[in-house]
N, C-alpha and C positions, 0 to 999 in steps of 0.2 A: 752211709751208716758211719757213726762216730767210732773213733778209736776208744778203747775202754778208759784210757786215762782222761780223755776229754769228757766222757760221761761222768767219771768221778768228780772232775773239776766243776761241772755244771751242777751236780747234785749238792756238793758242798756250798757252792755260791748261793743257790736258791734256798737251801735250808736256812742259811744265815739270814737271808732277806725275810723269810717267813717268820723267823723268831722275832725280828724287829717289828714286823707288821703286827704280830700278835700282841706284843708288849704295848704298842701304841693304839691298839684298836679299842673301839667302844662297842659294847654289845647292843644288838638290835632288840626290839621288844617282841619279836617273833622268833624265838630260838628254834633251831633245827635239830633234828635227831636222826640217827641212822635207822634204816629198816632193820628188822630182826633177822632177815634172811640173806644179808650181804648183797642185796640188789644194788647195782650201781646207782649213785645219786647224780643227777644232772641239774646244775644251777645255771639258768640262762637269764639274760636280761641285758639292758643297755650297758654299754661300756661305762665303767666307774660308778656303777650303782651299789657296789659293795659285795659282789659275788666272791671275789678273792678272799676278802676278810672273813666272810661267812664260811667259806670252804675251809680256811685255816682254823677258824674257831671250832668248826665241826670236827676237824681231824684230831683235836685235843680232847674230845669227849670220850670218856670211859665210864660205862655204867651210868650214863645220863648226867655226869658231872665233869667239870673241867679239871684238867691236871693243874697242879700248882707249881711244880718244879720245872721251869722252862729249860733248865740246863740239860735235862735228859728227855724232855717231852717229845722231841723230834727224832729220837733214836730209831723208832720203828715206823716213821712216817716219811714218805717221799713227797716232796713238793717240787713241781716244775711248771714254769710258765713258758708256753710255746710261742710267745712273742719275743723271746730271746733271739737276737740276730743270728745266733748259731744255727737255728732251725730254719731261717730263711735260706741259708746256704745248703742245708742238708735236711730237708723235711721228710726223710725216709721213715715210713711207719715202723720199720724194724727198730728204730731208736727207742720206741716205747718199751719194747721187750728188753732192750739192752739196759735201760735205766733200772728196771726191776732186777735184772741179773746182777748188775754191778752192786746194787744195794745188798742183795743176798750174799754176794761174794765178800763184801766188807763186814757185814754184821753176822753172817752165819745163819740167817733166817730170812724168810719172806717179810716184807713190810706188813704192818697191821692196817695201815691206810695209805692209799696213793691218791694224791691230789694233782690232777693234770689240768692246768689253767689255760683257757683259750685253745682248747684241743682241736677246734675246727681248722686250725692252721696246718694240721698234718693230714695230707691226703690219705684216705683209706682208714682213718681212725675208727670208723664205725664198725668195721669187721673185728678189729682188735677188742673194742669194748664188748662186742657180742661174745667173743671167746671168753673174756674175763667174767662176764655175767653168767656164763654156763659153768665155768670151772670153780668160781667162788673161792679163790685162793686168798683174797684180801678184800677189804672194803675200798671201792673205787669211787672217787668224787671227781666229776668233770665239770668244767665251766665253759661257757661260750657266750658270745655277744651276737648270736644269730638265731632268730626264731626257727630257722629251718632245722636246727638240731633236734627238735622234737616234733617236727611237722609230719604230716601224713606221708610225705615222700620217704621218710625213714622208718615208717611203722613196721615194715617187714625186717628191718635191720636191727634197730636198737630201741625204738620208742616203747615197745611192749616189754622190753627187758631193763628199763631204767625207771627210777622214781624221780620224776621231774618237778621242778619248782621254778617259777619266775621270780627273780629278785628285782623288785622295783626300787626307785629312789625312796627316801625316807617318807613314811606317813607323817601326818601332822602330829600325832602322838610322839613318834620318834624324834621329829624335829624339835619339839618342846623338850624332850629328854636330853638331846644332844646339846641344847642351849641351856640346860639346867634351869629351865623356866617353869614356874608353877603358878600360872594365872588363876585368879579366883573370880574376877568379875568380868563383865562383858567387854569393857574398854581395854582390859589387859589382853583378853583373847583376840580382840580385833587388831591390837598392835602386833601381836605375833603372827596372826594370819596374814597381815600385809607383808611382813618380812618373808614369810613362807611363799607368798605369791610373787614378790619382787625378785627373790634370789633363788627360788626353787629348793630342791630337796636332795641334791647330790651330797653324800656325806662329807667329802672333803671341803666342798663349798660352805656347808653349814658350819663346819668347825673353823673356817677361816674368818678372821676378824675384820680385815681391811676390805672395804668395798672395791677398791681398785684391784686387789688380789683376787677377789671373787670374780670380777669381770674377766681378768686374764685367764683364770682357770676355765671359766665357761667358754671362752673363745677357743681355748686349746681343745677342750672336750669336743666342741662342734667340729673343729678341723680333723681331729682324730677319727670321729665317727664317719665323717664324709669321706676321708681318704682311705682309712683302713677297712671300714665296715660296709661302705657302699661302692665307692669308685673302684677299689681293688677287686672286691669280690664280683662286682658286676661288669668288670672290664669296660668301664664307661669311658668313652672318648669325648662325648659332648658334655664336658663338665660345666660349661656355661648354662646349658639347658637344665641340668640337675640343680645347679645353684638357684636359678630362677624359680623352679618349682618349689624347692624347699623354702626359700625366702617368702614366696607368695603364700604358702600355707602357714608359715609362722605368723605372717601379718594377718591372716584370716582364720586363726584357730577358732574352733567351735562354730564355723560357718559352713554353708553348703559348698561343695566343690563339684564342678561339672567338667568332664574331659573336653567336651565340645567348646565350652567357654574358654578353657585354658588353651585349646588349639587356636582359637581366634585371637586371643590376647597375645600369645607368644610365638605363634607360627610353628608349633610343634605337632608331630603326628600323634594320633590317639594311642597307637601302640607304644610309642616312646613314653608318653605320659603314664600309661598304666604300668609299664615296666619299671620306671623310676620310682613311682609310688610304692610298688611292690618291694623294691629293694630297700626303700626307706623304712617300710614297715618291718621287714626282716631284721633290720638293724635297730629296731625299737625306737626310731626317731620320730616317726609319725604313725598315726593310727587312723584307719578309715572305718566309719560307722555307717551301717546301712539302715535304710528305712525299714521299720517293722511292718510286714504285710503278710497275710496268710498265703497270698499268691506269690510264689518264689520268682516268677518272671517279672512281676511288677517290682518286687523288692530289688532284684538285681539291676534293673535298668534305671532306677531312680538315682538322684544325686546322693552323694555321700557327705557326711560331715567329718571334718578332719580335726584331730587333736594332736598335741605335741607331748612328748614324754615328760617334759619339765618346763614349767613356766619361766624359771630363771634362764634356762638355756634359750628359750624362745625370746625373752625380753632383750637379752644381750645381743642376739643375732637378728633382731627385727628392726625395721625402720619406722615402726608405728609411731605416729605423732601423739598418741594418747595412750593412757594405761589400758583402756578397754576392759575395765574391771569385771563387767558382767561375763564376758566370754572367757576371761582368765579364770574366774571362779568356776565356770562350767567345765573348763579344762581340768581343774583340780578335782572336781567331783568325778569326772570320767576316770581319771587315773585311780582314784580311790575305789571306784566301782570295779575296775579291773583287778584290784587286789582281792576283792571279795567274791567276784563272780567271773564267769567265762564269757557269756553271751550278752552283749549290750547292743541295743538298737535305739533309733529315735523314732518318734511317731509323728505322722503328718497326714491329716485329712483336711477338714475345714480349718482347724487350728493345729498347733504344733505342741508337742511335749518333748522335752529334751532327751529323756532316757526311758527305755523299756528294758527291764531285766528279764531274761528268758531262761528257764530251766528246761533243758531238752528242747521241747517245742512249745512249752506253755509259758505265757507271761506270768511273772510272779510279783512284779513290782513296777510302779510308774513313778518317775521322779522329775520334778520341774525345778529349775534353778534360776534365781534372780539375785543380783547383788543390790537389793533394795528391800524396803519394808512394805512395799505395795501401798504407798501413801496416796497415790492418785487413783481415782476410779478407773481410768483407762488401763493403767498398768495392772491393777488388781483383776479387772475383767479378762485381760489377755492371758495372764498367767494361770488363773484358776480355770478359765474355760478350756484352755489347752489340756490341762491336767484332767479335768472332768471328762472331756471327750475321749481321752486316751483310756481312762478307767472304764468307761462304758464300752468302748470297742474291745478292750481286752478282758471284759467281764470280771473286773476287780472291784472290790467294795471300798478300798481306801488307798490313798497315795500320799507321797511326801512332797512338800513344797519347801525347798531349801532357800532361806532368806538371809539377809544381812544380819538382822538382830531381832526379828519378830518371831514370837513363839506363842502359838495357840492352836486349838483344834476347831475346825469349821465343818459344817455339814452343808453341802450344796448339791442339789438334785439327788439327794439320798446317797451321796458319796462323801466319805469322811476324808478331809484333807488335814494332814498334820503339818503345820508350819513350824519349822525348826531352824535356828541360826546355823549357818554353815560350820562355824567352829564347834558347835555342839554335835552336829552330825559327823564331823570328821574325827572326833576323839574316841569313839568306842575302842577299847583294847580287845585284841583278839590274839589267840595263841595258835601257832601252826606247827605241825610236825610233817615231815616228809613222808 
């Protein structure tokens, strides 16, 4: 546990950093707001997706508006990042209480808001958050880069006592806003969509002008995620096997993945493959999508499709000889679907459909993705037949076929197919509160 003067020093240092970060920040298009009952807010997501910035911006909200005077705006706010090296040496959970006590000692009152960044680095943090959620002494905002923070494993500890939200990299709408772009016609949208696909949507990368600097940032992000969020947390010794699996799936985004095939290709055990993919998913690096089937046994044993958190991160860290634009577009659509919905599956019977959106146990939407305008009869038949078969199996009357630039409505086998350009499907604005 820290000495009190050390806690004072850390609070002053991180308060100064938070002020600078707030001054330099750009607002997202989905502003957050506090719950009315002081329920702790948990912001989770991949490293560098903007969780910290959103948490700091949220801390400055009073009566749904931002404070204007930054000179005093942090007087009643605690901000601490637990990736500070001091906490590697002394990760005692009692330091959480000490930070609050030191603030109260200095200011004469409890803080209005406490922002604890990357709190998963402190063993036992869950019990402290549970206590604060019951006492309701101040508004608590916690962030973390592990999906386990709000998983079923913690349901009895904090999940039911926090208001959680996943912070994803920038949506296409936000990407345009960050670039101060205002496209009007298809060719302009396609230009920006290619940049979005090539370099991805991490805020810092989007705001960086030099392609070489973008590349360096994305390489560093990848290393940080691998070392801090996967290797360290999973206590991984076979780092070469982990690297092989991640690179393999980056190379094969939006394609089917079989543990048996990976075992044969790389000589790895089935258990190790499943464990490493689980760790990658907990770190928000890769996502596994199951086949939609009403029989859960069939669903669980079929191959999964793998998607990456960010196409830019994938591109810089992949040895792909081609752009593979169709699968990259499908990856973009998947991440956007995760912003909008919780349960996403793929469909496969005689034909295949890329996405089935499920609400509870009921399919509510079927979506097919192609980076083309279906000019050839063979391609048109493949994409439409897969969508129509999915609609029939899921008892839906209409579905969406996302294209490169083709827009029209078709009726095939009594099913309505809405063809829409990817850039148009990606741009709907939504507002979200916690």
